[in-house]
C-alpha positions in Angstrom: 0.1 0.1 -0.2 2.9 2.3 0.8 3.9 1.7 -2.8 0.7 2.7 -4.3 0.5 5.9 -2.1 4.2 6.8 -3.1 3.4 6.2 -6.6 0.2 8.4 -6.4 2.2 11.2 -4.9 4.8 11.0 -7.5 2.4 11.1 -10.1 0.6 14.0 -8.6 4.0 16.1 -8.3 4.9 14.9 -12.0 1.5 16.3 -13.1 1.9 19.6 -11.2 5.6 19.8 -12.6 4.2 19.4 -16.0 1.4 22.2 -15.6 3.6 24.8 -14.3 6.5 26.5 -16.3 10.1 25.6 -15.8 12.6 28.5 -15.4 14.0 27.8 -18.9 10.4 28.1 -20.2 10.0 31.3 -18.2 13.1 32.7 -19.6 12.4 31.8 -23.1 9.0 33.3 -22.9 10.3 36.7 -21.6 13.3 36.5 -24.2 10.4 36.4 -27.0 8.3 39.2 -25.0 11.4 41.6 -25.0 12.0 40.6 -28.7 8.9 41.7 -29.8 8.3 44.6 -27.5 11.8 46.0 -28.9 11.0 45.3 -32.6 7.6 47.1 -32.0 9.3 50.2 -30.6 12.2 50.3 -33.3 9.3 50.1 -35.9 7.2 52.8 -34.5 10.7 55.0 -34.0 11.6 54.4 -37.9 8.0 55.2 -38.8 8.3 58.5 -36.8 11.7 59.4 -38.0 10.4 58.6 -41.6 7.3 61.1 -41.2 9.4 63.9 -39.6 11.7 63.8 -42.7 9.0 63.4 -45.3 7.3 66.6 -43.6 10.6 68.5 -43.6 11.2 67.6 -47.4 7.5 68.7 -48.0 7.8 72.0 -46.3 11.1 72.5 -48.1 9.6 71.8 -51.3 6.5 73.9 -50.6 8.8 76.8 -49.6 10.8 76.5 -52.7 7.8 76.3 -54.9 6.3 79.4 -53.3 9.9 81.3 -53.9 10.1 80.1 -57.6 6.3 81.5 -58.1 7.4 85.0 -56.5 10.3 85.2 -58.6 8.5 84.0 -61.9 5.7 86.6 -61.2 8.0 89.4 -60.4 10.7 89.1 -62.5 8.3 88.3 -65.4 6.7 91.8 -65.1 10.0 93.7 -64.7 10.2 97.1 -66.4 12.7 97.7 -69.3 13.5 101.6 -69.2 16.6 103.3 -68.5 15.4 105.1 -65.6 15.1 101.8 -64.0 18.0 99.6 -64.2 18.1 95.8 -63.5 20.8 95.3 -61.3 22.0 91.8 -60.3 24.9 89.8 -58.5 25.5 86.4 -57.8 23.7 86.9 -54.3 21.2 89.8 -55.0 19.0 91.2 -57.5 17.2 94.7 -58.0 14.5 95.9 -60.4 11.6 97.9 -61.2 8.3 95.7 -61.7 4.4 96.4 -62.2 2.6 94.1 -59.6 -0.6 92.7 -59.4 -2.6 94.8 -56.9 -0.2 97.7 -56.7 -0.6 100.9 -58.1 2.1 102.1 -60.2 5.8 100.9 -60.4 7.5 98.8 -57.6 10.9 98.5 -56.8 11.9 95.0 -56.0 15.2 93.5 -54.4 15.9 90.0 -53.1 19.0 89.1 -51.1 20.2 86.7 -48.3 20.5 88.0 -44.7 23.1 86.5 -42.2 20.3 84.7 -40.3 19.4 82.6 -43.3 16.4 84.6 -44.5 15.7 85.7 -47.8 14.7 89.2 -47.7 12.5 91.2 -50.0 12.8 95.1 -50.8 9.8 96.9 -51.6 9.6 100.3 -52.5 6.5 102.3 -54.2 6.7 104.7 -55.9 9.9 103.4 -57.8 12.7 106.1 -58.3 15.4 103.7 -59.4 17.5 104.5 -56.3 17.4 100.9 -54.7 19.4 101.8 -51.4 17.7 105.2 -50.3 14.1 104.2 -49.2 11.8 101.5 -49.0 11.1 98.5 -46.6 12.5 95.1 -46.3 10.9 92.0 -45.2 11.4 88.1 -44.6 10.3 86.4 -47.7 11.6 83.1 -46.9 13.2 81.5 -43.8 15.9 78.4 -43.6 17.4 79.8 -46.8 21.2 79.3 -46.5 22.1 79.9 -50.1 20.8 82.3 -52.9 22.5 81.9 -56.3 21.4 84.1 -59.3 22.9 84.1 -62.8 21.7 85.9 -65.9 21.2 85.0 -69.5 22.4 87.7 -72.0 21.1 86.0 -75.1 24.5 84.1 -75.6 25.9 82.8 -72.2 25.0 82.9 -68.7 26.9 85.8 -66.7 27.3 86.3 -62.9 26.5 90.0 -62.7 24.2 92.3 -64.4 23.6 96.3 -64.5 21.9 97.6 -67.4 18.8 99.5 -68.3 17.2 96.5 -70.0 16.9 93.3 -68.3 18.2 90.0 -69.2 16.5 87.5 -71.3 16.3 85.1 -68.4 17.5 84.6 -64.7 18.5 81.4 -63.2 17.7 81.3 -59.6 19.0 78.7 -57.4 17.9 78.6 -53.7 19.4 76.2 -51.0 17.1 75.5 -48.1 17.8 73.7 -44.7 20.8 74.3 -42.2 20.9 70.7 -41.7 20.8 68.3 -44.7 20.4 71.1 -47.2 18.5 70.8 -50.4 19.2 72.7 -53.4 16.3 74.0 -56.0 16.7 75.7 -59.1 14.5 77.2 -61.7 15.0 79.6 -64.8 12.7 82.5 -65.1 12.3 83.8 -68.6 11.9 87.6 -68.6 9.6 88.6 -71.6 10.0 92.5 -71.5 13.8 92.0 -72.9 
């Protein structure tokens, strides 16, 4: 009888031991849980970084598109008169233009400030003196480089100072201090 009693206790212990997790099984389960949790966190971190990067690129492309629309609209309506010279270098440009919603001629100018801001000069009525009067305002932010060149009909030049505007202006803007991106367009000037 003692044998049967010991045998049933042994069976009961074996049965209990089989239902509980061993230390190795518990460690394997924890390792799987940690791996799944870590993988999920890395995946969400990657998704977040990709989202932020995409959002930054979208903002840069939108800003470049808006600046190029501004340049095309205003350079495309510049005035060709000896009294109002078209003056441009690689880093700045000044001209007189007819702008929609404004009466008369308006002096416009663009250059880059030391704080990575694209500045716009505005003076109305136009007098052809680009430095004496007028107001300046920020037209674009985080612009680290503005590069301009001018087409005279045969070649691209880095400076222009003439009563007649160039045939075209190539505008390159670089946006973003960290991981900068460059954008370029050519604006044809119909009044030349």
